[in-house]
C-alpha positions in Angstrom: 10.0 -2.2 -7.5 11.3 -5.4 -9.0 9.8 -8.8 -9.2 13.2 -10.5 -8.8 13.2 -10.3 -5.0 11.8 -13.4 -3.2 8.1 -12.9 -2.3 5.2 -14.8 -0.9 2.6 -13.4 -3.4 2.1 -14.9 -6.8 3.9 -13.0 -9.7 0.6 -11.8 -11.3 -0.4 -10.2 -8.0 2.9 -8.5 -7.7 2.6 -7.3 -11.3 -0.8 -5.9 -10.4 0.8 -4.0 -7.5 3.6 -2.7 -9.8 0.9 -1.4 -12.2 -1.3 0.0 -9.5 1.6 1.7 -7.8 2.5 3.4 -11.1 -1.0 4.6 -11.6 -1.3 5.9 -8.0 2.1 7.6 -8.3 0.9 9.4 -11.4 3.3 7.7 -13.9 0.2 6.7 -15.8 -2.7 9.1 -15.7 -6.3 8.4 -17.0 -6.1 7.9 -20.7 -2.4 7.2 -20.8 -1.1 4.1 -22.7 0.4 1.3 -20.7 3.4 -0.8 -21.7 2.6 -3.7 -24.0 2.5 -7.2 -22.4 5.9 -8.0 -23.9 7.5 -4.8 -22.9 6.3 -5.1 -19.3 7.3 -8.8 -19.2 10.8 -7.9 -20.3 11.1 -5.0 -17.9 9.9 -7.0 -14.9 11.5 -10.3 -15.9 8.1 -12.1 -16.0 6.4 -14.4 -18.4 4.2 -12.6 -20.9 1.2 -14.8 -20.0 1.6 -13.8 -16.4 1.6 -10.1 -17.4 -1.5 -10.7 -19.6 -3.2 -12.2 -16.5 -2.4 -9.2 -14.5 -3.7 -6.8 -17.2 -6.8 -9.0 -17.6 -7.6 -8.5 -13.9 -7.4 -4.7 -14.4 -9.5 -4.9 -17.5 -12.1 -7.0 -15.6 -12.2 -4.3 -12.9 -12.7 -1.6 -15.5 -9.4 0.1 -14.7 -7.8 -0.4 -18.1 -9.2 -0.3 -21.6 -7.9 -2.4 -24.5 -8.1 -0.9 -28.0 -7.4 -3.7 -30.5 -4.4 -3.0 -32.6 -3.5 0.1 -30.6 -2.8 -1.0 -27.0 -3.9 -0.7 -23.4 -4.9 2.5 -21.7 -5.7 3.6 -18.2 -9.5 4.0 -18.1 -11.1 7.3 -17.3 -11.5 7.6 -13.5 -9.3 4.6 -12.9 -6.8 6.5 -10.7 -9.6 7.8 -8.4 -11.3 4.4 -8.2 -8.0 2.6 -7.5 -7.0 5.2 -4.8 -10.4 4.6 -3.1 -10.1 0.9 -3.2 -6.5 1.0 -2.0 -7.5 3.3 0.8 -10.3 1.0 1.9 -8.0 -2.0 1.9 -5.4 -0.1 3.9 -7.9 1.0 6.6 -9.5 -2.5 6.8 -6.5 -4.8 6.5 -3.2 -3.0 7.1 -4.0 -0.3 9.6 -5.3 -2.7 12.3 -1.9 -4.6 12.1 0.0 -1.3 12.3 -1.9 -0.1 15.3 -1.5 -3.5 17.0 2.2 -3.4 16.4 2.4 0.2 17.7 0.6 -0.8 20.9 2.9 -3.8 21.3 6.0 -1.5 21.0 4.5 1.3 23.2 4.4 3.8 20.4 1.9 6.6 21.1 0.2 7.7 17.8 0.1 11.3 18.9 3.8 11.4 19.4 4.4 9.7 16.1 2.3 12.2 14.2 4.0 15.2 16.0 7.5 13.9 15.2 8.3 13.6 18.9 9.7 10.1 18.8 13.4 9.9 19.2 
């Protein structure tokens, strides 16, 4: 994912999504070091202060730990907590929109799950 594409969300929110996606995908496991603020800023083409804001949100949520002079690390249990939070968000916010769109288009969920749509 790149931040260079036009988007409605603020950059720090998109950065949080990039980091969360990396944790959920297993690129960063519990205890793994995260890229430095400057490294992630360069990689994503973002301002270092914006990256720091995204990291601060994860730190406030207890998902990353900062070890002064060493770096930032994925907190123990962060992957499971993040997965649970993301799952809840999906079920409450995204799924109702998806099911409404399926109804609008006449898509039967049973056919979709069975692979019978053609």
